[in-house]
C-alpha positions as CSV (number, residue, x, y, z in Angstrom):
1,M,-6.0,8.7,-5.9
2,E,-7.5,9.3,-2.5
3,S,-10.5,7.4,-1.2
4,S,-13.0,8.9,0.7
5,I,-15.6,11.7,1.1
6,S,-16.4,14.5,3.3
7,L,-17.3,18.1,4.0
8,G,-13.9,19.1,4.4
9,F,-10.4,17.2,3.6
10,F,-12.0,13.9,3.1
11,P,-10.7,12.4,0.0
12,T,-13.1,11.6,-2.9
13,L,-15.0,8.2,-2.9
14,S,-15.1,6.8,-6.4
15,K,-18.5,5.5,-5.4
16,T,-21.1,6.7,-2.8
17,P,-21.6,3.6,-0.5
18,L,-24.6,1.8,-1.0
19,L,-27.0,0.3,1.8
20,Y,-28.7,-2.8,0.7
21,R,-32.4,-3.0,2.0
22,G,-33.2,-6.3,1.0
23,R,-33.0,-9.4,2.8
24,V,-29.3,-11.2,3.2
25,S,-28.8,-14.8,4.5
26,I,-25.5,-15.1,6.1
27,S,-24.3,-18.2,7.7
28,L,-21.7,-17.4,10.4
29,R,-19.6,-19.9,12.6
30,R,-20.0,-19.6,16.3
31,S,-16.4,-18.3,16.8
32,D,-17.4,-15.5,14.2
33,R,-20.4,-14.6,15.9
34,R,-18.7,-14.3,19.2
35,S,-15.9,-11.9,17.6
36,M,-18.2,-9.8,15.7
37,R,-18.7,-6.3,17.6
38,P,-22.2,-4.7,17.2
39,I,-22.6,-2.4,14.7
40,M,-24.5,0.9,15.3
41,E,-27.3,2.2,13.2
42,V,-26.7,5.4,11.5
43,S,-29.9,7.0,13.5
44,G,-28.6,5.3,16.6
45,F,-26.2,8.2,17.4
46,S,-26.0,12.0,16.9
47,Y,-23.2,14.4,16.4
48,Q,-25.1,17.0,18.6
49,K,-23.5,16.3,21.6
50,F,-20.1,17.2,19.9
51,V,-21.5,20.6,19.2
52,H,-23.1,21.0,22.4
53,F,-19.8,20.3,24.1
54,A,-17.8,22.6,21.8
55,L,-20.3,25.7,22.3
56,D,-20.4,25.0,26.2
57,E,-16.8,24.7,26.5
58,T,-16.1,27.9,24.4
59,K,-18.5,29.9,26.5
60,R,-16.4,29.0,29.6
61,R,-13.4,30.5,28.2
62,T,-14.4,33.5,26.1
63,H,-17.4,35.8,25.3
64,L,-19.3,34.1,22.7
65,I,-21.9,35.9,20.5
66,P,-23.9,35.1,17.3
67,S,-22.3,36.0,13.9
68,P,-24.2,38.0,11.5
69,L,-24.1,34.8,9.4
70,Q,-26.6,33.2,11.7
71,D,-29.6,35.1,10.3
72,Q,-28.4,34.5,6.7
73,F,-27.8,30.8,7.1
74,S,-30.4,29.2,9.3
75,S,-31.2,25.6,9.6
76,S,-33.4,23.9,6.7
77,I,-34.8,21.0,5.0
78,A,-33.1,19.1,2.5
79,M,-34.9,18.4,-1.0
80,D,-35.5,14.9,0.3
81,G,-38.0,16.4,2.7
82,K,-36.5,14.8,5.8
83,T,-32.8,15.5,6.2
84,E,-32.5,18.7,8.6
85,L,-29.3,20.8,7.9
86,Q,-28.4,22.6,11.3
87,T,-26.1,25.4,11.0
88,L,-24.8,27.5,14.0
89,S,-22.0,30.5,13.7
90,F,-20.6,32.5,16.3
91,Q,-17.5,35.0,16.9
92,A,-15.5,36.0,20.0
93,P,-12.6,38.3,20.5
94,K,-9.9,35.9,19.2
95,I,-12.4,34.1,17.1
96,R,-13.5,35.4,13.4
97,L,-15.8,32.5,13.0
98,L,-16.8,29.4,14.8
99,R,-19.4,27.8,12.6
100,S,-21.1,24.2,12.5
101,F,-22.9,22.2,10.0
102,C,-24.7,19.1,11.0
103,T,-27.2,16.6,9.4
104,K,-30.3,15.3,11.4
105,G,-33.0,12.9,10.3
106,N,-31.2,11.0,7.5
107,E,-31.5,7.3,8.1
108,T,-28.4,6.6,5.7
109,M,-25.9,9.2,6.6
110,Q,-24.7,11.6,9.3
111,V,-22.3,14.5,8.6
112,L,-20.6,17.0,11.0
113,D,-18.3,19.7,9.6
114,F,-17.3,22.0,12.7
115,A,-14.5,24.6,12.4
116,V,-13.0,27.4,14.2
117,F,-11.3,30.3,12.3
118,P,-9.0,32.7,14.3
119,K,-9.1,36.5,13.7
120,P,-6.0,37.5,11.6
121,E,-4.3,39.3,14.6
122,F,-3.7,35.7,16.0
123,D,-1.6,33.1,14.2
124,L,-3.7,30.1,15.7
125,P,-4.1,27.0,14.1
126,I,-7.8,26.3,12.7
127,F,-9.6,23.8,14.4
128,C,-11.2,21.2,11.9
129,A,-13.6,18.4,12.8
130,N,-15.0,16.6,9.5
131,F,-16.9,13.5,10.2
132,F,-19.2,11.3,7.8
133,A,-21.1,8.3,8.7
134,T,-23.1,5.5,7.1
135,A,-24.3,2.3,8.3
136,G,-21.2,0.4,7.3
137,M,-18.3,3.3,7.8
138,N,-17.3,6.2,9.5
139,I,-14.6,8.8,8.0
140,V,-13.0,11.1,10.1
141,V,-10.7,14.2,9.9
142,L,-9.9,15.7,13.2
143,D,-7.1,18.3,13.3
144,L,-5.6,21.7,14.4
145,N,-5.0,22.5,10.8
146,P,-1.8,24.8,10.7
147,L,-2.1,28.3,9.6
148,H,1.5,28.3,8.4
149,D,3.5,25.3,6.9
150,V,4.9,23.4,9.6
151,V,7.8,21.6,7.5
152,S,9.2,24.9,6.5
153,R,8.3,26.9,9.5
154,R,9.8,25.0,12.2
155,D,9.2,28.0,14.6
156,Y,5.5,27.6,14.0
157,K,5.4,23.8,14.4
158,E,7.6,24.2,17.8
159,K,5.1,27.0,19.0
160,Y,1.9,24.9,18.6
161,Y,2.7,21.4,18.1
162,N,5.6,20.3,19.9
163,S,3.5,20.0,23.2
164,L,0.7,18.4,21.6
165,M,2.5,15.5,20.1
166,P,1.8,12.9,23.4
167,L,-1.8,13.9,22.5
168,G,-1.5,13.0,18.7
169,L,0.3,9.7,19.5
170,K,-2.3,8.6,21.9
171,Y,-5.0,8.9,19.4
172,A,-2.9,7.6,16.4
173,E,-2.9,4.2,18.6
174,L,-6.6,4.3,18.7
175,F,-7.3,5.4,15.2
176,P,-5.1,4.1,12.4
177,W,-3.8,6.1,9.4
178,G,-6.9,6.3,7.1
179,G,-5.4,5.5,3.6
180,K,-3.7,7.3,0.9
181,I,-4.0,11.1,0.8
182,T,-2.4,13.4,-1.7
183,S,0.7,15.8,-1.1
184,E,-1.7,18.8,-2.0
185,S,-4.2,18.2,0.7
186,L,-1.3,17.1,3.1
187,R,0.2,20.6,3.3
188,F,-2.9,21.6,5.2
189,F,-2.5,19.1,8.1
190,S,-0.8,18.9,11.1
191,P,1.5,16.3,12.7
192,I,-1.4,15.4,15.1
193,V,-4.1,15.2,12.6
194,I,-6.5,12.1,13.1
195,W,-7.3,10.8,9.6
196,T,-9.0,7.5,9.8
197,K,-11.8,5.1,8.8
198,F,-13.6,2.8,11.0
199,R,-16.7,0.6,11.3
200,P,-19.5,2.3,13.4
201,S,-19.8,1.0,16.9
202,Q,-20.5,2.5,20.4
203,Y,-17.1,1.8,21.7
204,N,-15.4,3.9,18.3
205,H,-18.1,6.5,18.7
206,N,-17.2,7.2,22.4
207,S,-13.6,7.2,21.4
208,L,-14.1,9.7,18.7
209,Y,-16.2,11.9,21.3
210,S,-13.2,11.7,23.7
211,A,-10.7,12.8,20.8
212,F,-13.0,15.8,19.9
213,M,-13.1,17.0,23.5
214,D,-9.4,16.5,24.1
215,Y,-8.6,18.2,20.7
216,Y,-10.7,21.0,21.3
217,K,-9.7,21.7,24.7
218,A,-6.2,21.7,23.2
219,W,-7.3,24.4,20.8
220,L,-8.9,26.4,23.6
221,D,-5.8,26.5,25.6
222,L,-3.7,27.7,22.7
223,M,-6.2,30.3,22.3
224,D,-6.0,31.3,26.0
225,H,-2.3,31.8,26.0
226,T,-2.0,33.4,22.5
227,A,-1.0,37.1,22.2
228,E,-2.4,39.4,19.9
229,E,-0.2,40.3,17.0
230,T,0.5,44.0,16.5
231,N,2.9,43.8,13.7
232,A,1.0,45.0,10.5
233,S,3.0,42.8,8.2
234,Q,2.8,39.7,10.4
235,I,-1.3,40.3,10.5
236,E,-1.1,40.6,6.6
237,H,0.7,37.3,6.5
238,N,-1.8,35.6,8.7
239,C,-4.7,37.0,6.7
240,V,-2.9,35.8,3.4
241,A,-2.6,32.2,4.9
242,Q,-6.1,31.9,6.0
243,H,-7.4,33.1,2.7
244,R,-5.1,30.8,1.0
245,Y,-6.6,27.9,3.3
246,L,-10.1,29.1,2.4
247,T,-9.7,29.3,-1.1
248,W,-8.2,25.7,-1.4
249,R,-11.0,24.2,0.7
250,A,-13.7,25.9,-1.2
251,E,-12.6,24.9,-4.6
252,K,-11.4,21.3,-3.9
253,D,-13.9,20.1,-1.2
254,P,-15.4,16.9,-2.3
255,G,-18.1,17.5,0.1
256,Y,-19.6,19.8,-2.3
257,R,-21.3,16.7,-4.2
258,V,-23.0,15.8,-1.0
259,L,-24.3,19.1,-0.5
260,E,-25.4,19.4,-4.2
261,K,-27.6,16.3,-3.7
262,L,-29.2,17.5,-0.6
263,I,-29.8,21.0,-1.5
264,G,-29.3,21.6,-5.1
265,E,-26.4,23.5,-7.1
266,D,-27.1,27.2,-6.3
267,R,-27.5,26.6,-2.5
268,A,-24.7,24.3,-2.3
269,K,-22.3,26.7,-3.8
270,D,-23.7,29.5,-1.6
271,L,-23.4,27.6,1.7
272,L,-20.0,26.5,0.6
273,K,-18.4,29.8,-0.1
274,N,-20.3,32.2,2.2
275,F,-21.0,29.9,5.3
276,L,-18.5,27.0,5.5
277,F,-15.3,28.8,4.1
278,N,-16.6,32.2,4.8
279,G,-13.7,34.9,4.5
280,I,-13.0,34.3,0.9
281,D,-14.5,37.7,-0.3
282,D,-13.1,39.7,2.9
283,L,-9.8,38.4,3.7
284,G,-8.2,38.7,0.2
285,S,-8.6,39.1,-3.5
286,K,-6.3,36.4,-4.8
287,T,-7.9,33.7,-6.8
288,F,-7.5,29.9,-6.6
289,L,-5.2,29.9,-9.7
290,D,-3.1,32.8,-8.1
291,Y,-2.4,30.4,-5.2
292,F,-2.1,27.2,-7.1
293,P,-0.9,28.0,-10.6
294,E,0.0,24.4,-11.4
295,Y,-4.1,23.7,-11.5
296,R,-4.5,26.0,-14.4
297,C,-5.5,24.3,-17.9
298,D,-4.5,25.3,-21.3
299,D,-7.9,26.9,-21.6
300,G,-7.2,28.9,-18.4
301,A,-10.0,26.8,-16.3
302,I,-9.2,25.0,-13.1
303,N,-8.1,21.4,-13.3
304,E,-10.7,19.2,-11.7
305,K,-8.3,16.7,-10.5
306,R,-7.6,16.6,-6.7
307,S,-3.7,16.1,-7.5
308,I,-1.4,17.5,-10.0
309,V,1.8,16.2,-8.3
310,G,0.4,12.7,-8.3
311,K,2.2,11.7,-4.9
312,S,0.2,10.3,-1.9
313,F,0.8,8.9,1.4
314,E,-0.3,5.5,2.6
315,H,1.0,5.9,5.9
316,R,1.3,8.8,8.5
317,P,4.3,10.7,7.3
318,W,5.5,12.1,10.6
319,D,7.3,10.4,13.3
320,A,6.8,10.4,17.0
321,R,8.3,13.9,17.3
322,G,6.3,15.3,14.7
323,E,9.0,15.4,12.3
324,F,7.9,15.2,8.5
325,V,9.3,11.9,7.2
326,G,7.0,11.6,4.1
327,N,9.8,12.1,1.7
328,N,11.0,8.6,2.8
329,H,8.0,6.7,1.9
330,R,5.0,7.1,-0.4
């Protein structure tokens, strides 16, 4: 079973982290005090600079215009009366949707869900940044999610990821693998994925910002050099692949529970389907069970389990060359 929480691919926590508000008396040896790194308050940092960097950098590379979704999904206040939900959405010649969801004003947690989806005429990876922070833990997924399978499609892996392996290895040393992740979720990750958990500190926050900048600039470089597909069958293939990706995430995203607590069931479902994973109604007509029939229950309903296969990966399942070695260990 996976063990974290997110608005994206983060595996599910069995319990939401609790923040103790009372007084606690702790006796530390002097050596312990020296070795402890200062912990950041959740309210002491913001993911806003991540979003600002991405927008500024994108505008330097392409013509970015507001998406029609911007009017439909504007920033709002959560049911607690203090958490601001900030949403932004744009499009560009090669970008079907660039969208950002970020929380502000919540003293116990911060969330960033930032993604860029290419138009079907381009087989670019999907940029994915899902960050969740509490006073005691940061949970991170940062990746260029492959549009096509990187194990069976070696040509796709070589086209987009071989040159990025040094970047992935650099940050794999800074951010250790975050623990077990199911084989079902892993198929949507690339060999350079950063999946990690760490205690909040200024050093870790700065390192994450550096990783975000480097990964996003790498994605923009790929965008700059990719050519538009003219073959109708390949465009359809890209369209189906992105629709499958969106269908999986909209159905199995554990971050829905966080959204539901913030804005209620109806608004959470609307935001998930029509904003965060917009395109489900436009890019295809297949259902979740059409793509993933193994999740069908006897009564025809969708199995709520995250994993049907039951296989998980406790360690990074790719080697330094980006070759999948997950079948050699669990």
